[in-house]
N, C-alpha and C positions, 0 to 999 in steps of 0.2 A: 291532455295535461299529463306530465310525467308523474308517476306514482312516487310519493314521498317515501324515502327509506324508512323501514320500521325502526321505532325508537329503541328497540332492544339491541340493534346492531351497534353496540358501543365500541368506542375506540379501544378500551382495555381488552375487549374480546378479540379485536383485530391484532392487538399486541400478542395475545396468546398464539395466534396463527404465525406471526413473524418469529416468535420464539421457537415454535416447533420446526419451522423451516431452518433455523440456525442450528438447533441442537439435534434434530432428527431422532428425538427420544422424548417420550411423554414426561417421564420423571424429571429429566434435566430441564425440559422446557418449563415445567411447573416451578421448579426451583429458581430458574432465572427470572420468572415473573413474580416470585414471592408468594405463590399460592400453593394449595395442595393439588395433587394430581386429579382427584375427582372434580375440583373446582375448574381446573383447566379443561378437562374433558366435557364438563357440562357447558362451559362457555362455547367450545367448538361446536357441540351439538346444537346449541341455540342458534348459532350462525347458520348451520346447515338447515335447521328447521325453518328459519325465516326466509332463506333463499330457495328452499325446496330442492336442494341438490346435495349429494354426498361430496365432501371436500377432501376427506382423509381416508386412505386405505388402511383399515384397521385389522389387526390380528393379535397375536400375543404380544407383538411389539409394533412400533411404527413402521409402515411399509411404503410410505410415500404419499404423494397427493394425487388425486384424480385429475383429469384434464380440466374439469371445472375448478378444482381446488387451486391449480396452478394459475388460472386466470384470476380468481378471487385474490390470490396472494399478491399479484401485481397491483390490483386496486388497493389492497390493504397497505402496501408500502406507500402508495401515493397519499392515502387518507391519513395514515399515521404521521407521515412526514409533514403534511400540511397542518395537522393538529399541533405538532411540536413547534412548527414555525410560527403559528398564530400565537401560542402562549409565550414563546420567546420574544416575539416582536412587541407584544403588550408589556411584558416585563421590562424590555429595553426602554420603552417609552416612559415607564414610571421611574426607573432607577438607573438608566444608562446601561451600556453594554456590560453584561456580566454573565457568568456561567462557566461551562466546562467544554473544552474542545478536545476531541480524541483524534489523533493523527496516526496513521500507520504508514511506515516508510520502508522501502526496500533497504537491505543492509548497506549497500554502497552509498545511499543518500543520507543515512542517519547523521553523519557529522555536519551535514549542511542544514539540518533542521533549525539550529539556533539562529541562522540568518533570517529565518521567518518568525520564529516565536519570540525572540528577544525584543525586536522593535515593536512587535504587536503588543506584547504585555506592557511595554513602556507607555503605549497609548491607552491601553485598557487594563489597568491593574486589577480589576475585579474578575478577570478571566484566568482560569487555571487550565493546565494542559496535561494530557496523558499521551505519551509517545510510545508506539509499539513497533517492533521490528517484525516485518512479515514479507513473504514472497509477493511478487507482482500479482499473481493469481489471487492470493489471499486478500490483498488490498482491494481489488475490485469486488470480491465476494463480500467483504465487510461493508463496503460502501452500499452495495445493493441491498443488504439486509439491515441497513440503518444502524450498524454497530459502531461505525466511526463517522466523523464529520468530513474528513478529508484524507487524502493520501499523497505520498511522494513516490513517483514511480516513473518508468520509461513511458514516453508518449508516442514513439515512432517505430517500435519494433514488433509488437504483437497487438492484436485487437483489444481495444479498450471498452467498447460498448458505449452505452449512453451516459456520458459524463461531460462535464465542463472542464476544460484544461487551461492551465497557465504555464507556458514554457518558462523554465528558470535558467538552465544552463546546459551546455553540451558536455557529455562524459567522454573524455579522451583516455587512452590507456597507456600504462607504463609497465615496464619490466622492473620489478624490485629484486635486486640481487646484490651479493657482496662484490666489492671491487676486484677481489682476486679470484672470483668464480668465472665460469665460462660466460663470455660477453660482458663481464663486469667492467671492462675498461673502455667500452664503446660509448660514443655520444648519442647514437641512435641505433636501433636494431629493427629488423624486419620481422613480420609474423612468421615467415618461413624459418628464420633463425630461432625465434622464441620456441617454435615447435620442437626443437632439438634439445631443449633444456628441461630437466625434471622440475615439475611445477607443483605447488600446492594451490588448489583452487576451491571455489565454492561448490556445493553439491549441485547435481543436475536439475533440481527443482527450482533453482534460482535463475532468473532471466539473464543476469550477468554471466553466469556460466554458459548458458546456451549461446550468448553472443560470442564469447571467447572461443567456444568449440567451433562455431561456424567460421570464424575468422581463421582459426588454425587449419581447419579442413580445406578452406579455400586456398590456403598457402601450401597445401599438399601434405599436411601433417595429420596424424591421428592423435587426438587428445588422450593422454594417459597419465593423469596426475599421480604423484606419489603420495599425496595426502589430500583429503577432501573434508570440508566442514561447512556447516550452514552459518558459521559465525565469522565475520571479517576480523574480529578481535583475535580469534584462534589463529587464523592465517597470518595476521600481522605479528603475533607473538612468535610464530615460527620464523618469519622473515627476519625479525630483529635479532635472532641468534646468529645471523650471518651464515647459516648452514642451509638455508632454504631459499628458493626463488618463487615469485608469484607474479601474476598480472593483476594490477589494481587500477582503478580510476585515479587520474592525476590529483583531483581535488581531495580524494580520500587520503592518499598518501601524504599530501601537504597538511591536511587537518590533523592526522595522527602524529606527525612529526617523525622524521627519519633519523636514526643514529648515524654517526660518522661512518660506520662500517657497512652501511646499506645505501645503495644508489638507486635513484628513480630515473630510468632511461626511457625516453620516448620511443614508442613502437610505430613504425611507418610501413608503407607499402602493403595495404593502404593505411593512412592516418585515419582510422575509423573513429566515428563519433556517434553517440546516441543521445537524444534529448531527454533530460529529466525535468519533470514539472509537477505542479500541484494538480490534483484531480479532485473534483467534488461532484456530488450528484447533480444531474442536469434537471433542475427543477426551478420553476418560477412561481411565486417569488422565492428567492433563497432565504434561509433563516438569517437574521441580522449577524450572527456570529460567522456564518459561512461567507456572507457577502463581505464582511470586514476582512476576513482572512484572504479572500480572493483579491481584494483591493490591495492588501499589503504585499501579496505575491507580485502583483503587477508593478508595484512601486520598487521592490528590491531587485527584480529580474534584470533591469538594465545596469545595475551596480555590480553584478557578479562578473568578475573578469574572466575572459576566455583563456584557456590554457593550451590552445592549439599551437603546435610547433611549426606550422606553416609548411 
């Protein structure tokens, strides 16, 4: 017969472990958990004592997890997620779907978030949202550490890991530039031509920038933007002056609204596209909130028009 887990191995102590994984610092982890640092350290040592292994490499500061600690961390994520799901499901049975959903989205997908959240909240008015702007790598890290419930990110360009996905729409690209600027009078442009125009682009830590760089290099150009930012709003503000050009997703340009002195020109050869979708932790059963969000994404996906230029 399998040995029953010791009673002292409590969920709140596993939360300490998750917080330490996120913060990589004992003091900040304790603050995140709302306890003192001695309380957090004592909780971690209690888990180590009950399991009979060292989980954390200690020194004057946090130095990482031992191999055993990394493995226990994986189990801690599962157990904490299951515990949260259980309490959420019981609460939903008593009072209907309610609570808080945290979503992290890549910058290019932020204007599309209302397509998901607005009809969802119309169905479930007791649910509130927090929306964060993050890189694609950060979205996956936040999901893994249970810091968010869902993400909006690329599904087909870089590895996602163990997540459940719902494709929403394909991201096509446009050159945004003034009508009197180079290429500004064209109906379509090629990536080779775009590579000859001074551009303002996202910073290289953004997957959108890595996609654009790859497309420009494939067309024989060396990406050399005249301005970089991790904010699409900053880029768009420069484009709106009519003195700057940029490459942006078509849906983003449409959502932000273009002034008369800025054109959105389809980029072809190739007409590249990458799929944006909802990602949630791959766990069964899902929490009621996550399951409802996935269902809503599946409902709205067919209603989002494609902006392919053909």
